N, CA and C atoms as an extended XYZ file, in Angstrom:
402
Properties=species:S:1:pos:R:3:atomname:S:1:resname:S:1:resid:I:1 pbc="F F F"
N         0.819       -1.197        0.000 N   MET     1
C         0.000        0.000        0.000 CA  MET     1
C         0.864        1.262        0.000 C   MET     1
N         1.931        1.284        0.776 N   LYS     2
C         2.794        2.457        0.816 CA  LYS     2
C         3.398        2.753       -0.541 C   LYS     2
N         3.772        1.696       -1.279 N   LYS     3
C         4.357        1.900       -2.604 CA  LYS     3
C         3.371        2.617       -3.519 C   LYS     3
N         2.117        2.258       -3.485 N   LEU     4
C         1.095        2.906       -4.292 CA  LEU     4
C         0.963        4.381       -3.923 C   LEU     4
N         1.006        4.694       -2.635 N   LEU     5
C         0.902        6.084       -2.199 CA  LEU     5
C         2.103        6.901       -2.677 C   LEU     5
N         3.293        6.334       -2.609 N   VAL     6
C         4.477        7.035       -3.087 CA  VAL     6
C         4.366        7.267       -4.590 C   VAL     6
N         3.935        6.255       -5.334 N   THR     7
C         3.785        6.395       -6.779 CA  THR     7
C         2.760        7.471       -7.115 C   THR     7
N         1.634        7.474       -6.430 N   ALA     8
C         0.613        8.488       -6.674 CA  ALA     8
C         1.149        9.871       -6.324 C   ALA     8
N         1.915        9.975       -5.241 N   GLY     9
C         2.499       11.257       -4.861 CA  GLY     9
C         3.504       11.753       -5.887 C   GLY     9
N         4.318       10.846       -6.415 N   LEU    10
C         5.278       11.224       -7.448 CA  LEU    10
C         4.549       11.684       -8.703 C   LEU    10
N         3.499       10.976       -9.085 N   ALA    11
C         2.721       11.365      -10.269 CA  ALA    11
C         2.125       12.751      -10.080 C   ALA    11
N         1.622       13.043       -8.904 N   ALA    12
C         1.056       14.367       -8.634 CA  ALA    12
C         2.141       15.433       -8.712 C   ALA    12
N         3.337       15.125       -8.184 N   PHE    13
C         4.437       16.082       -8.237 CA  PHE    13
C         4.856       16.345       -9.676 C   PHE    13
N         4.990       15.258      -10.473 N   LEU    14
C         5.402       15.416      -11.862 CA  LEU    14
C         4.410       16.252      -12.653 C   LEU    14
N         3.124       16.085      -12.375 N   SER    15
C         2.112       16.809      -13.134 CA  SER    15
C         1.832       18.198      -12.567 C   SER    15
N         2.506       18.551      -11.491 N   SER    16
C         2.229       19.840      -10.852 CA  SER    16
C         2.952       21.011      -11.498 C   SER    16
N         3.894       20.704      -12.407 N   GLY    17
C         4.660       21.783      -12.996 CA  GLY    17
C         5.788       22.245      -12.089 C   GLY    17
N         6.147       21.433      -11.097 N   ALA    18
C         7.158       21.814      -10.126 CA  ALA    18
C         8.552       21.905      -10.731 C   ALA    18
N         8.807       21.199      -11.805 N   PHE    19
C        10.102       21.287      -12.450 CA  PHE    19
C         9.933       20.948      -13.921 C   PHE    19
N        10.947       21.302      -14.704 N   ALA    20
C        10.950       20.950      -16.120 CA  ALA    20
C        12.335       20.428      -16.459 C   ALA    20
N        12.393       19.468      -17.356 N   ALA    21
C        13.679       18.972      -17.832 CA  ALA    21
C        14.368       20.086      -18.610 C   ALA    21
N        15.679       20.117      -18.534 N   SER    22
C        16.399       21.151      -19.265 CA  SER    22
C        16.622       20.713      -20.708 C   SER    22
N        16.679       21.696      -21.587 N   ALA    23
C        16.957       21.456      -23.006 CA  ALA    23
C        18.341       22.019      -23.304 C   ALA    23
N        19.123       21.308      -24.118 N   PRO    24
C        20.451       21.830      -24.450 CA  PRO    24
C        20.373       23.084      -25.308 C   PRO    24
N        21.390       23.908      -25.232 N   GLU    25
C        21.451       25.121      -26.041 CA  GLU    25
C        21.400       24.748      -27.517 C   GLU    25
N        20.601       25.462      -28.274 N   GLY    26
C        20.496       25.236      -29.713 CA  GLY    26
C        19.487       24.185      -30.125 C   GLY    26
N        18.802       23.547      -29.180 N   ALA    27
C        17.785       22.559      -29.540 CA  ALA    27
C        16.652       23.242      -30.296 C   ALA    27
N        16.159       22.584      -31.342 N   GLU    28
C        15.094       23.170      -32.165 CA  GLU    28
C        14.069       22.119      -32.564 C   GLU    28
N        12.804       22.481      -32.471 N   ALA    29
C        11.713       21.694      -33.043 CA  ALA    29
C        11.271       22.419      -34.310 C   ALA    29
N        10.885       21.660      -35.327 N   TYR    30
C        10.427       22.278      -36.565 CA  TYR    30
C         9.508       21.319      -37.306 C   TYR    30
N         8.703       21.879      -38.180 N   ILE    31
C         7.797       21.078      -39.007 CA  ILE    31
C         8.468       20.893      -40.356 C   ILE    31
N         8.714       19.631      -40.715 N   ILE    32
C         9.357       19.312      -41.994 CA  ILE    32
C         8.339       19.463      -43.129 C   ILE    32
N         7.200       18.845      -42.965 N   LEU    33
C         6.100       18.920      -43.934 CA  LEU    33
C         4.794       19.053      -43.185 C   LEU    33
N         3.866       19.810      -43.684 N   PRO    34
C         3.905       20.617      -44.897 CA  PRO    34
C         4.738       21.878      -44.676 C   PRO    34
N         5.121       22.496      -45.755 N   ALA    35
C         5.880       23.745      -45.690 CA  ALA    35
C         4.951       24.902      -45.316 C   ALA    35
N         5.518       25.912      -44.708 N   ASP    36
C         4.758       27.123      -44.402 CA  ASP    36
C         4.181       27.681      -45.703 C   ASP    36
N         2.889       27.983      -45.717 N   GLY    37
C         2.226       28.536      -46.892 CA  GLY    37
C         1.691       27.491      -47.857 C   GLY    37
N         1.894       26.197      -47.547 N   ALA    38
C         1.452       25.129      -48.450 CA  ALA    38
C        -0.067       25.028      -48.507 C   ALA    38
N        -0.551       24.540      -49.644 N   THR    39
C        -1.954       24.165      -49.804 CA  THR    39
C        -1.984       22.648      -49.780 C   THR    39
N        -2.833       22.090      -48.922 N   VAL    40
C        -2.875       20.647      -48.717 CA  VAL    40
C        -4.305       20.127      -48.867 C   VAL    40
N        -4.465       18.821      -49.133 N   PRO    41
C        -5.811       18.237      -49.155 CA  PRO    41
C        -6.374       18.164      -47.735 C   PRO    41
N        -7.621       17.798      -47.592 N   ALA    42
C        -8.279       17.744      -46.286 CA  ALA    42
C        -7.553       16.796      -45.332 C   ALA    42
N        -7.045       15.690      -45.835 N   THR    43
C        -6.267       14.756      -45.033 CA  THR    43
C        -4.831       14.795      -45.544 C   THR    43
N        -3.898       15.041      -44.646 N   PHE    44
C        -2.496       15.207      -45.031 CA  PHE    44
C        -1.590       14.766      -43.889 C   PHE    44
N        -0.321       14.579      -44.191 N   THR    45
C         0.669       14.150      -43.203 CA  THR    45
C         1.468       15.340      -42.707 C   THR    45
N         1.675       15.383      -41.396 N   VAL    46
C         2.556       16.367      -40.779 CA  VAL    46
C         3.774       15.589      -40.276 C   VAL    46
N         4.965       16.014      -40.720 N   THR    47
C         6.214       15.365      -40.310 CA  THR    47
C         6.964       16.308      -39.381 C   THR    47
N         7.341       15.779      -38.202 N   PHE    48
C         7.992       16.566      -37.159 CA  PHE    48
C         9.504       16.471      -37.288 C   PHE    48
N        10.202       17.560      -36.988 N   GLY    49
C        11.654       17.571      -36.960 CA  GLY    49
C        12.165       18.011      -35.604 C   GLY    49
N        13.367       17.542      -35.262 N   LEU    50
C        13.980       17.898      -33.990 CA  LEU    50
C        15.495       17.916      -34.170 C   LEU    50
N        16.131       18.975      -33.723 N   LYS    51
C        17.579       19.134      -33.843 CA  LYS    51
C        18.172       19.345      -32.455 C   LYS    51
N        19.256       18.650      -32.153 N   GLY    52
C        19.966       18.850      -30.894 CA  GLY    52
C        19.424       18.069      -29.725 C   GLY    52
N        18.403       17.241      -29.954 N   MET    53
C        17.809       16.397      -28.914 CA  MET    53
C        17.318       15.111      -29.565 C   MET    53
N        16.947       14.146      -28.745 N   GLY    54
C        16.388       12.901      -29.241 CA  GLY    54
C        14.923       12.778      -28.887 C   GLY    54
N        14.228       11.921      -29.615 N   VAL    55
C        12.818       11.653      -29.349 CA  VAL    55
C        12.725       10.382      -28.498 C   VAL    55
N        11.923       10.452      -27.442 N   ALA    56
C        11.696        9.302      -26.567 CA  ALA    56
C        10.241        9.323      -26.113 C   ALA    56
N         9.649        8.155      -25.891 N   PRO    57
C         8.258        8.116      -25.429 CA  PRO    57
C         8.075        8.843      -24.093 C   PRO    57
N         6.880        9.340      -23.861 N   ALA    58
C         6.543        9.972      -22.583 CA  ALA    58
C         6.865        8.999      -21.455 C   ALA    58
N         7.326        9.532      -20.342 N   GLY    59
C         7.674        8.704      -19.198 CA  GLY    59
C         9.110        8.221      -19.219 C   GLY    59
N         9.824        8.453      -20.318 N   THR    60
C        11.221        8.032      -20.423 CA  THR    60
C        12.107        9.096      -19.789 C   THR    60
N        12.838        8.708      -18.764 N   ASP    61
C        13.705        9.636      -18.048 CA  ASP    61
C        15.120        9.536      -18.615 C   ASP    61
N        15.355       10.225      -19.723 N   LYS    62
C        16.660       10.225      -20.377 CA  LYS    62
C        16.993       11.656      -20.758 C   LYS    62
N        18.173       12.097      -20.383 N   GLU    63
C        18.602       13.468      -20.621 CA  GLU    63
C        18.535       13.820      -22.107 C   GLU    63
N        18.146       15.056      -22.379 N   ASN    64
C        18.096       15.617      -23.738 CA  ASN    64
C        17.157       14.866      -24.676 C   ASN    64
N        16.052       14.381      -24.136 N   THR    65
C        15.019       13.761      -24.968 CA  THR    65
C        13.660       14.356      -24.617 C   THR    65
N        12.714       14.108      -25.489 N   GLY    66
C        11.340       14.528      -25.257 CA  GLY    66
C        10.448       13.929      -26.324 C   GLY    66
N         9.191       14.293      -26.289 N   HIS    67
C         8.244       13.826      -27.306 CA  HIS    67
C         7.435       15.024      -27.795 C   HIS    67
N         6.921       14.890      -29.010 N   HIS    68
C         6.244       16.010      -29.674 CA  HIS    68
C         4.805       16.196      -29.204 C   HIS    68
N         4.386       17.444      -29.273 N   HIS    69
C         2.994       17.859      -29.086 CA  HIS    69
C         2.704       18.819      -30.236 C   HIS    69
N         1.529       18.703      -30.829 N   LEU    70
C         1.165       19.541      -31.973 CA  LEU    70
C        -0.014       20.426      -31.604 C   LEU    70
N         0.180       21.700      -31.789 N   LEU    71
C        -0.868       22.687      -31.547 CA  LEU    71
C        -1.480       23.043      -32.896 C   LEU    71
N        -2.786       22.845      -33.025 N   VAL    72
C        -3.506       23.156      -34.262 CA  VAL    72
C        -4.441       24.321      -33.976 C   VAL    72
N        -4.242       25.428      -34.707 N   ASP    73
C        -5.124       26.596      -34.591 CA  ASP    73
C        -5.251       27.117      -33.163 C   ASP    73
N        -4.147       27.297      -32.496 N   GLY    74
C        -4.234       27.789      -31.132 CA  GLY    74
C        -3.003       28.566      -30.735 C   GLY    74
N        -3.012       29.017      -29.497 N   GLU    75
C        -1.892       29.750      -28.921 CA  GLU    75
C        -1.121       28.812      -28.004 C   GLU    75
N         0.152       29.110      -27.820 N   LEU    76
C         0.978       28.293      -26.942 CA  LEU    76
C         0.403       28.258      -25.535 C   LEU    76
N         0.410       27.073      -24.914 N   PRO    77
C        -0.052       26.980      -23.522 CA  PRO    77
C         1.011       27.561      -22.587 C   PRO    77
N         0.696       27.748      -21.315 N   PRO    78
C         1.705       28.236      -20.366 CA  PRO    78
C         2.916       27.303      -20.375 C   PRO    78
N         4.094       27.877      -20.318 N   MET    79
C         5.312       27.073      -20.400 CA  MET    79
C         5.780       26.552      -19.044 C   MET    79
N         5.020       26.838      -17.977 N   ASP    80
C         5.448       26.409      -16.645 CA  ASP    80
C         4.549       25.318      -16.064 C   ASP    80
N         3.859       24.584      -16.939 N   ALA    81
C         2.962       23.534      -16.469 CA  ALA    81
C         2.830       22.463      -17.544 C   ALA    81
N         2.354       21.269      -17.165 N   PRO    82
C         2.121       20.236      -18.181 CA  PRO    82
C         1.114       20.721      -19.218 C   PRO    82
N         1.276       20.227      -20.437 N   MET    83
C         0.375       20.618      -21.531 CA  MET    83
C        -0.938       19.862      -21.420 C   MET    83
N        -2.016       20.540      -21.699 N   GLY    84
C        -3.344       19.960      -21.557 CA  GLY    84
C        -3.951       19.542      -22.874 C   GLY    84
N        -5.277       19.618      -22.924 N   ASP    85
C        -6.035       19.123      -24.074 CA  ASP    85
C        -5.941       20.013      -25.307 C   ASP    85
N        -5.349       21.195      -25.183 N   GLN    86
C        -5.275       22.091      -26.332 CA  GLN    86
C        -4.230       21.644      -27.343 C   GLN    86
N        -3.440       20.632      -27.009 N   VAL    87
C        -2.433       20.114      -27.924 CA  VAL    87
C        -2.665       18.626      -28.167 C   VAL    87
N        -2.236       18.151      -29.323 N   LYS    88
C        -2.292       16.724      -29.632 CA  LYS    88
C        -0.987       16.107      -29.141 C   LYS    88
N        -1.096       15.080      -28.297 N   HIS    89
C         0.064       14.439      -27.678 CA  HIS    89
C         0.552       13.268      -28.527 C   HIS    89
N         1.858       13.158      -28.655 N   PHE    90
C         2.482       12.043      -29.364 CA  PHE    90
C         3.465       11.368      -28.412 C   PHE    90
N         2.899       10.864      -27.321 N   GLY    91
C         3.676       10.285      -26.236 CA  GLY    91
C         4.353        8.978      -26.563 C   GLY    91
N         4.052        8.394      -27.705 N   GLY    92
C         4.716        7.163      -28.107 CA  GLY    92
C         6.030        7.416      -28.814 C   GLY    92
N         6.399        8.686      -28.972 N   GLY    93
C         7.625        9.027      -29.680 CA  GLY    93
C         7.422        9.161      -31.182 C   GLY    93
N         6.174        9.319      -31.619 N   GLN    94
C         5.884        9.453      -33.045 CA  GLN    94
C         6.546       10.706      -33.614 C   GLN    94
N         6.938       10.603      -34.882 N   THR    95
C         7.566       11.742      -35.555 CA  THR    95
C         6.747       12.216      -36.744 C   THR    95
N         5.540       11.705      -36.883 N   GLN    96
C         4.608       12.221      -37.896 CA  GLN    96
C         3.204       11.789      -37.527 C   GLN    96
N         2.235       12.462      -38.153 N   THR    97
C         0.840       12.121      -37.940 CA  THR    97
C         0.044       12.491      -39.181 C   THR    97
N        -1.115       11.895      -39.315 N   GLU    98
C        -2.043       12.256      -40.372 CA  GLU    98
C        -3.153       13.087      -39.746 C   GLU    98
N        -3.399       14.257      -40.321 N   LEU    99
C        -4.458       15.147      -39.844 CA  LEU    99
C        -5.545       15.282      -40.893 C   LEU    99
N        -6.751       15.478      -40.443 N   THR   100
C        -7.865       15.836      -41.317 CA  THR   100
C        -8.454       17.128      -40.754 C   THR   100
N        -8.425       18.177      -41.577 N   LEU   101
C        -8.933       19.482      -41.158 CA  LEU   101
C        -9.968       19.986      -42.142 C   LEU   101
N       -10.830       20.867      -41.670 N   GLU   102
C       -11.832       21.509      -42.506 CA  GLU   102
C       -11.145       22.435      -43.510 C   GLU   102
N       -11.766       22.668      -44.671 N   PRO   103
C       -11.177       23.618      -45.634 CA  PRO   103
C       -10.987       24.992      -44.995 C   PRO   103
N        -9.923       25.657      -45.415 N   GLY   104
C        -9.639       26.996      -44.906 CA  GLY   104
C        -8.194       27.129      -44.457 C   GLY   104
N        -7.920       28.216      -43.769 N   THR   105
C        -6.579       28.512      -43.291 CA  THR   105
C        -6.412       27.991      -41.869 C   THR   105
N        -5.273       27.335      -41.612 N   HIS   106
C        -4.984       26.763      -40.297 CA  HIS   106
C        -3.535       27.027      -39.928 C   HIS   106
N        -3.252       26.984      -38.629 N   THR   107
C        -1.871       27.098      -38.163 CA  THR   107
C        -1.460       25.820      -37.442 C   THR   107
N        -0.164       25.511      -37.525 N   LEU   108
C         0.415       24.345      -36.863 CA  LEU   108
C         1.685       24.789      -36.138 C   LEU   108
N         1.921       24.226      -34.943 N   GLN   109
C         3.122       24.539      -34.192 CA  GLN   109
C         3.456       23.352      -33.289 C   GLN   109
N         4.741       23.005      -33.202 N   LEU   110
C         5.205       21.915      -32.353 CA  LEU   110
C         5.750       22.445      -31.030 C   LEU   110
N         5.544       21.656      -29.985 N   ILE   111
C         6.108       21.923      -28.668 CA  ILE   111
C         6.669       20.593      -28.178 C   ILE   111
N         7.921       20.572      -27.778 N   LEU   112
C         8.493       19.343      -27.239 CA  LEU   112
C         8.161       19.249      -25.761 C   LEU   112
N         7.754       18.072      -25.327 N   GLY   113
C         7.438       17.838      -23.925 CA  GLY   113
C         8.430       16.879      -23.299 C   GLY   113
N         8.668       17.040      -21.999 N   ASP   114
C         9.557       16.131      -21.287 CA  ASP   114
C         8.792       14.874      -20.860 C   ASP   114
N         9.394       14.073      -20.016 N   MET   115
C         8.787       12.802      -19.620 CA  MET   115
C         7.400       12.975      -18.992 C   MET   115
N         7.120       14.149      -18.432 N   ALA   116
C         5.844       14.417      -17.758 CA  ALA   116
C         4.942       15.343      -18.581 C   ALA   116
N         5.184       15.451      -19.906 N   HIS   117
C         4.393       16.291      -20.818 CA  HIS   117
C         4.566       17.780      -20.550 C   HIS   117
N         5.621       18.169      -19.879 N   GLN   118
C         5.862       19.572      -19.562 CA  GLN   118
C         6.898       20.135      -20.537 C   GLN   118
N         6.724       21.369      -21.001 N   PRO   119
C         7.747       21.972      -21.857 CA  PRO   119
C         9.102       22.023      -21.144 C   PRO   119
N        10.163       21.871      -21.920 N   HIS   120
C        11.516       21.928      -21.377 CA  HIS   120
C        11.866       23.355      -20.958 C   HIS   120
N        12.999       23.488      -20.278 N   GLU   121
C        13.527       24.792      -19.899 CA  GLU   121
C        14.901       24.940      -20.529 C   GLU   121
N        15.116       25.796      -21.509 N   PRO   122
C        14.099       26.642      -22.145 CA  PRO   122
C        13.186       25.816      -23.050 C   PRO   122
N        11.969       26.325      -23.339 N   PRO   123
C        11.027       25.588      -24.188 CA  PRO   123
C        11.598       25.335      -25.589 C   PRO   123
N        11.298       24.165      -26.121 N   VAL   124
C        11.699       23.802      -27.483 CA  VAL   124
C        10.419       23.835      -28.319 C   VAL   124
N        10.240       24.935      -29.040 N   VAL   125
C         8.999       25.236      -29.751 CA  VAL   125
C         9.334       25.594      -31.198 C   VAL   125
N         8.553       25.071      -32.134 N   SER   126
C         8.777       25.408      -33.542 CA  SER   126
C         8.180       26.763      -33.870 C   SER   126
N         8.557       27.273      -35.036 N   GLU   127
C         7.862       28.431      -35.598 CA  GLU   127
C         6.440       27.979      -35.925 C   GLU   127
N         5.500       28.877      -35.826 N   LYS   128
C         4.122       28.585      -36.225 CA  LYS   128
C         4.053       28.694      -37.744 C   LYS   128
N         3.484       27.668      -38.398 N   ILE   129
C         3.307       27.740      -39.852 CA  ILE   129
C         1.828       27.882      -40.170 C   ILE   129
N         1.547       28.416      -41.332 N   THR   130
C         0.172       28.583      -41.812 CA  THR   130
C         0.011       27.758      -43.072 C   THR   130
N        -1.072       26.996      -43.142 N   ILE   131
C        -1.392       26.182      -44.305 CA  ILE   131
C        -2.818       26.477      -44.746 C   ILE   131
N        -3.110       26.130      -45.999 N   THR   132
C        -4.471       26.243      -46.518 CA  THR   132
C        -4.953       24.837      -46.887 C   THR   132
N        -6.085       24.460      -46.337 N   VAL   133
C        -6.682       23.158      -46.644 CA  VAL   133
C        -7.717       23.356      -47.732 C   VAL   133
N        -7.594       22.564      -48.794 N   GLU   134
C        -8.529       22.664      -49.952 CA  GLU   134
C        -9.907       22.141      -49.583 C   GLU   134
């Protein structure tokens, strides 16, 4: 029983935003595809890029790693807390996804999360790109 309480307490601490994993100087997240300004079909692939760090599944405690989160049509969440439902989580270490969006103009932006889904310090965030869905 005590082990369960310690585990639950650790989980609460990790999700509290009490700390963030550090990111090395020069680390960059970026969107490989689609390109900024691209016109895409309703269903398309988004390919994630990462420089200066490695990709690891959520929960993996390894220095200089993280996993991607994709923000679609939104503003960056607070950088001092775990990311919530406003972003799509890729906790399995995925480096691409297929999206289906309504026709029109949309924005995409990547945020790297640490083992507890919290942005690194300093945050590793891509430039926001704009696409047009046919």
